[in-house]
DRENVEX-333415 format. One record per residue (C-alpha): residue in three letters; x negated, y, z negated. Coordinates in steps of 0.02 Angstrom, whole numbers, plus 32768, in hexadecimal, padded with zeros to 4 digits. Last residue first. Layout:
BEGIN
ALAXYZ;...
//
This chain:
BEGIN
UNK811284F27D1F;UNK80A784A07CA0;UNK811483E37C9B;UNK811383F67D2C;UNK805C84047D49;UNK803F837A7CE1;UNK80B582F67D29;UNK807E83167DD6;UNK7FD282FB7D9D;UNK800C82627D40;UNK8059820B7DCF;UNK7FCB82347E57;UNK7F6481E17DE2;UNK7FD2815F7DC2;UNK7FDD81467E9B;UNK8085816A7EDE;UNK810F81227F5B;UNK818681A77F84;UNK823681DB7F6F;UNK8253827A7F87;UNK82C783077F25;UNK82C483AC7F65;UNK8296844E7EFA;UNK81E5846F7F41;UNK81C383AD7F0A;UNK823283467EA5;UNK81F382B07E88;UNK823181FB7E77;UNK81B781787E7D;UNK819180E07EC6;UNK80D980947E6E;UNK803C80837EAC;UNK7FA8804F7E47;UNK7F1780447ED3;UNK7EE37F837F12;UNK7E257F687F06;UNK7DEB7EDE7F75;UNK7DA07E397F94;UNK7D2B7DCF7FF1;UNK7CBE7D367FC7;UNK7BE57D5B7F8A;UNK7B937CE07F63;UNK7B0A7D3B7EEF;UNK7AEB7C9A7E87;UNK7B2C7CFA7DF4;UNK7BB27D247E49;UNK7BE87DAF7EBF;UNK7C8D7DED7EE4;UNK7C807E4D7F73;UNK7CE17EE07FD4;UNK7D7A7F3B8016;UNK7DD87FCF7FE5;UNK7E887FF17FF3;UNK7EEE8089800A;UNK7EF2812E7FBE;UNK7F5081BA8026;UNK7F79824B7F9D;UNK8039826D7FBD;UNK807281C38010;UNK7FFC81437FB2;UNK7FD380A48005;UNK800580007FF6;
//
């Protein structure tokens, strides 16, 4: 999945064992469906937790 706000998506790499054998793995961002109000309009977005946290901070201080 991909964050609709910042564009964060999966990254790929290797698991490396003690004997240095490499197997493929991927890091998946923590994406959640959320209902967010942006410029007075309610939108349904898939957001990473970092964007949700930042949005919550902006709304709370405004």
